C-alpha positions in Angstrom: -23.5 -9.1 -44.0 -21.2 -6.8 -46.0 -20.3 -7.9 -49.5 -16.7 -8.8 -50.2 -14.6 -9.4 -53.2 -10.9 -10.2 -53.9 -8.4 -8.3 -56.1 -4.8 -9.1 -56.8 -2.3 -7.4 -54.5 0.1 -4.9 -56.0 3.4 -3.5 -54.8 1.4 -0.4 -53.8 -0.5 -2.5 -51.3 2.7 -3.4 -49.3 2.4 -0.7 -46.6 -1.4 -1.2 -46.2 -0.9 -4.9 -45.8 1.9 -4.5 -43.2 -0.3 -2.1 -41.2 -3.1 -4.6 -41.5 -0.8 -7.4 -40.2 0.1 -5.2 -37.2 -3.5 -4.4 -36.4 -4.7 -8.0 -36.8 -1.8 -9.9 -35.2 0.0 -7.7 -32.7 -1.9 -9.0 -29.7 -1.4 -12.7 -30.5 2.3 -12.3 -31.5 2.9 -10.2 -28.4 1.5 -13.0 -26.2 3.7 -15.7 -27.7 7.0 -14.0 -28.6 6.8 -10.3 -27.8 6.2 -7.7 -30.5 9.2 -6.2 -32.2 8.0 -4.1 -35.1 11.4 -4.3 -36.9 11.4 -8.1 -36.7 7.7 -8.1 -37.9 8.6 -5.9 -40.9 11.5 -8.2 -41.8 9.3 -11.3 -41.7 6.5 -9.5 -43.6 8.9 -8.3 -46.3 10.3 -11.9 -46.7 6.8 -13.3 -47.0 5.1 -10.6 -49.1 4.2 -12.1 -52.5 2.0 -9.9 -54.6 1.6 -12.8 -57.1 -0.1 -14.8 -54.3 -1.7 -12.3 -52.0 -5.2 -11.1 -52.7 -6.7 -8.0 -51.1 -10.1 -8.5 -49.5 -12.3 -5.6 -50.3 -15.5 -5.0 -48.2 -18.1 -2.8 -49.8 -15.3 -1.6 -52.1 -12.8 -0.7 -49.4 -9.5 -2.6 -48.7 -10.1 -4.5 -45.6 -7.9 -7.6 -45.5 -5.6 -10.1 -47.1 -5.9 -13.7 -48.3 -3.2 -16.1 -49.4 -4.4 -19.6 -50.5 -2.2 -22.4 -51.8 -4.1 -24.8 -54.0 -2.4 -28.3 -53.5 -3.2 -31.6 -55.2 -5.0 -33.0 -52.2 -6.1 -29.9 -50.2 -6.4 -26.2 -50.1 -4.0 -24.6 -47.7 -5.2 -21.3 -46.2 -1.8 -19.7 -45.6 -3.1 -16.3 -44.5 -6.3 -14.5 -43.8 -6.3 -11.2 -41.9 -9.0 -8.6 -41.6 -8.9 -5.1 -40.2 -10.4 -5.2 -36.6 -13.3 -3.0 -37.8 -14.2 -5.8 -40.3 -13.9 -8.7 -37.9 -17.0 -10.4 -36.4 -19.2 -9.5 -39.4 -19.2 -12.9 -41.1 -16.7 -11.9 -43.8 -14.1 -14.4 -42.7 -16.7 -17.1 -42.4 -18.0 -16.4 -45.9 -14.5 -16.5 -47.4 -13.6 -19.8 -45.7 -16.9 -21.4 -46.7 -16.1 -20.4 -50.3 -12.8 -22.3 -50.0 -14.6 -25.3 -48.4 -17.0 -25.3 -51.4 -14.1 -26.1 -53.8 -14.3 -29.8 -53.3 -11.1 -30.4 -51.4 -10.2 -30.5 -47.7 -9.0 -27.1 -46.3 -6.0 -27.0 -44.0 -4.6 -24.0 -42.0 -2.6 -23.1 -38.9 -3.5 -20.6 -36.3 -1.6 -19.2 -33.3 -2.6 -20.7 -30.0 -2.7 -17.1 -28.7 -5.6 -16.3 -31.1 -8.5 -18.2 -29.5 -11.1 -16.1 -31.3 -9.8 -17.3 -34.7 -9.5 -20.9 -33.5 -13.1 -20.8 -32.3 -14.2 -19.6 -35.7 -12.4 -22.4 -37.4 -14.0 -25.0 -35.0 -17.4 -23.6 -35.8 -16.7 -24.0 -39.5 -15.9 -27.7 -39.0 -12.1 -27.6 -38.6 -10.5 -30.0 -36.2 -7.0 -30.0 -34.7 -4.7 -32.5 -36.4 -1.5 -31.3 -34.7 -0.6 -28.9 -31.9 2.5 -27.1 -30.7 3.0 -24.5 -28.0 2.6 -21.8 -30.6 0.2 -23.2 -33.3 -2.8 -25.3 -33.9 -2.8 -27.2 -37.2 -6.4 -27.6 -38.3 -8.2 -29.3 -41.2 -11.8 -29.6 -42.5 -13.2 -31.7 -45.3 -14.6 -30.0 -48.4 -18.1 -29.5 -47.0 -16.9 -28.0 -43.7 -17.6 -31.0 -41.5 -14.7 -32.5 -39.6 -12.8 -35.2 -41.4 
């Protein structure tokens, strides 16, 4: 597996991270709501927070983004996106397992139109705790087994 590390996002990463979002999420967003790049840019700009976002680097190259919220009773995985070329290589698995190893349950939400990601989360021990037409809300205990 490729080696990965995290670095803090900077304002200079904004365009890369928006293009990453487009590459990683366009298919799923299109299936649920239709893809409108202007709307996606507006949503991205509202959510972009360089104090929270971390750039995932794979073998020294920018390859993804991670946003994790450490809560009192859980870790909330707000965002993980990898460039398509970096998907399916165990990088996301490794990052999520590192979160599960912090000793708290991990919670996340995933679009129902992203079955590949949902399947990954199930393999890592997440179970659905709530479901809407658009999203699955999932949770695993600290070790990765279903809680």
